N, C-alpha and C positions, 0 to 999 in steps of 0.2 A: 834430741829431740829438745821440742820446748822445756819439756819439763826439768831438763838438765841444766838450764841456764840459771848461773847464781848471782846473787848479787854482788858476789865478788866482781864477776864480770863486769856487770853494770857500772862497778866502781870504776873501772878503768875509762870510761865517760868523762869523769870528774878529773882525773888524774891528767888526761890529754888536754882537757880544757885549760887546766891551769899551766901545763906547760906551753900552751899557747899564749896566754894571757902574759906568761914572762919571757915570749918570743926563741923561747929553746927549741919550740917544735915550728916546723915549717907550716905554712898556712896551705901550702898544696902539698902533695907528696903521690909521685907516679909509683904505683906498685904494678910490678910485672910478673910472669909467669915463674920467674927465679927468685922471688921475694921469699927470703929466709923466713919469717914469721906467718902464721895463719893469721887473716882477717877477724876482728874482734866483731863477732856477729850481733852483740849485745849494742856494741857502741853504733854501729850501722842501724838500728831497730829505734835506740834514742834519737839519732839525727833525723829518722824519719818524722818520727812523732813531731820534733820541734819545727820539722819544714811543713808537715801538714797544717798544723796550728797556725803558721807565718802566713800559710796561704791561704786558709778557710776561715780563720777565726774561732771563736768558742766553739768545740764540740762535747759529746757526750764520749763514754768511754766504748758504745756501739758503734758508734759515727766511726771514731777513731780505729777500732777493730776494722770497719769495714772496709776504711779507704786504705791501710796499711797491709791488709792482708793478714794481719797479726790476731791470734785469737784474745780473748776478752782478758785472761790470765796475764798473758804476756803484756796486754796494753797496760793493766792495772800497775804491776811491778815496775814498767819502766817510768809509768807517770809518779808513783810513788818516789821513784828515786829521783827525778827530775823536780819533785816538788821539794825533798829533802835539800837538794843542792841549790834551790833557789831559782828555778827557769819556768816553773810551770805553777799555777794554783787552780784550785778549783773557784768559781765563782764565790765571791763573799756574802752573795745574798741568794744566789742560785747555784747550789752545790753541786749540782748533776753534770755541770759543764765545766770544762780546762781551757786555759786561757794562758797565753805567755806573760811572763812579768817583765819588770824592767832588767833584771839580770840577765836578762838574753844579749842585750846591747852588749856585752862581754863577748858574744860571739860573732858579731856582724852589726852592719847597720839596717839588717833585716827587720828590727822591730816596729811595728805599726803604731802609727800613733793614735789608733783607735783603742788597740790593747792599753795604751798610756791613761787614756782618759777613761777606761773602764776601771780600771786598778784605783785611780783618784777620785772616781765618781761612785763607787760602789759605797763607801762611807758615808758618803752625803745622802745618798738615797733612803739609807737605814735612819739616819737622823729624820728625815723628812716622814718617814712613815710612824714617827713618833709624833705628828704633827698634824699629818692629813692621812685618814683612814683609807681614803682610795687608793687604789693602786696606780704605782707611777713606774714610768722606764726612762733609759738611759738610752741612745740610739745614735748612731754616727752613718754617715753614709758610706756605702761600701763601694761604690762604683756602679750600682744596680738600682739599690734604693736604700731605703734606712733601715739598718740591720740592728735590732735591738740586743744590746753588748749587757745591760744589767737592769732588773726590774725587782719591785716590790710585790708582783703578782700572787709569788708563792704565799706569802705572809698576810695579805690584804684580804679579811674576812669578806669584803665586797668583790673579790674577782671571781669571775667563772672560769678563768685560765690560768693556770699554775706552772705550764712551762712556756714560758714567752721568750728567754733569750734565744739567740738564733732565729728569732720570726723575722722577717723582712718585710716592712710594709711599703706601698708606693711613695715616691716623693711629693706627688702635687695631689695626691687626696688625702693623705694622714696629716695629723696636727705636727708629729714629728717631722716630718719631710718639708711641709710648708715651713715650720721654723727656720728649719736650716736654710732652706732654699730663699725664703722670703728676705732674709737677712743675710743673707751673702752679698758681697758685691758683684757688680753687673757682670765682669769677666768669669766670676765662679759660675752663676746662673747660667751663663752662655755655655760653658765646658757641659756643665750638667744637662742643660736642654739637648746639646748635641747627641749624649748619649740616650738619653730619654727618647727621641725622634728614630734612634734605631731598635728600641726594644720591640719585643714581640707582645710583651703584657698589654692587654688592652687599657688597662689603668694608666699606662703613659702615653696614650694616642692623644691627649689633651694637651701635650707638650708642644704641638704642633700648631695650636691655637694662640698666637701672637697675643691677640687680644685678651684673651682668658687670663693668659699667665702674667699679663701686665696689671690687670684688673685685681686678680689675686694678691700680689705681689703688693700694689697701693693700698688695699683695704686691711691685708694683714697688720703693716706696720702702722695704718691709723689707727686700729684696733687696740695696737699694743701686744698681741699675743696672736698665736695661731691655735685654729680651731677646726675641728671636724665634726659632723652629726651624721651619723650612721653611713658613713662612706666608706669605713674598713669592714664594719661589721654592722649587721643590723640590730638596732637597740642601743648601740654604743657610740658615746661621744667622747671627746678628749679636746683638751687645752694644750699648747705646749709653747715653753720658750728655748731662746737660741741659746748656746754656751759660746762664749767668743774666748778667745786666744789672741792678743796682740793685733785685735779688729778682724780677726779672721773666723768664721763660725766653724767650729770643730766637733759639736755635737747638739744635740737637743734633749731637753727632758719634758714630758707631759705628764698629766694626770687622767687617768681613764675613769668614767662615770655612765652610769646607765642613763639615756636619753629621757627615760619616764622618771628619773630620780631629778635630774638638773639640766638647766640649757646652760650653754657654754657662758652666758655673759654671769649667771649668778653663781654658777663655779669658779668664774674670774673675782668675782666680787668676795667669795670666801676664802679662795685658798691661793689664790695669784701670789699675794704677797710671800706667803711661805715658799712656793714654787720658786719665786725671785731669790730668795734667800738663800736656796738651795744650789741655785744656779751662781750666785755670787761665791759663795764658799768653794764651789767647783774651779771656779774661774782665779779664785787667790790662790788655790793649791797648784792651778797650772802654771800660774805665774812665781809661785815658789820654786816649782820644777823647770823653770823656763829654759836654763841652758841645755838642758837635756833634752826637753819637749820640743823646742824649736826646731831641732834636727829631722825630727819625725814627719814634719810638715811639709819637709822639702820632696817628698814622695807620696803626692795626695793621689787616690783611683779616680781622679776626673780631670 
């Protein structure tokens, strides 16, 4: 029964991982019916949790429970063990969601660069919150849209939405998406458009209008920042800037505000410098970790 799973069993997960690091445990082993030892069920469950987080990105305990077919108590215990061993952590700013950490690199090359950006970017948003009271988000393209990976919505008194991590915004109508798309190179933009043109989301239909897309790129670059007015939610506007790593856009940071309180131009005049400082700090953090981070960019979702 699930209630009989003890931490001692889950600890075996770390033992096997250490053996794997030391190359005294095979990368794969074939287990047949005549195997002498019974499978370690807790190990299998722990690997399942890691696989789900690698595939889906940040998730809540309930979402992990649904996807893994494990009860919430078991998921909590697995997450606590994996967190203790350094493989997962809850969001620095949004504690209800769990994501992979850099240490998962010791298991495989499957660690996603978007998780890397999240881990380095969360403290940056925390600092930005002290300067900008409006909520801000950090997002990366996940192959479908701009997935919010970290946010200050939970802590901003000016936010109407507390649970934003995991929300996906359209590329061509959100400021996060426009910042990512418009500042990417032509090859990347072409690849993203190819994906959007096959999408069933009505918000992506504009990808088929090349004239509109070209105008959007030109105007955004001339302005110096991306903006969105009442396009993702009625009464909500935002401005955003891209985050670069070695000339490639890897994420974007926005500031969200009420359309009745500010227009994008005024918002930019007041706060774009603070946003740019946050972007510069994150880019510096990425450069400091470049030897590992650049490996994650070889497997982009587009």
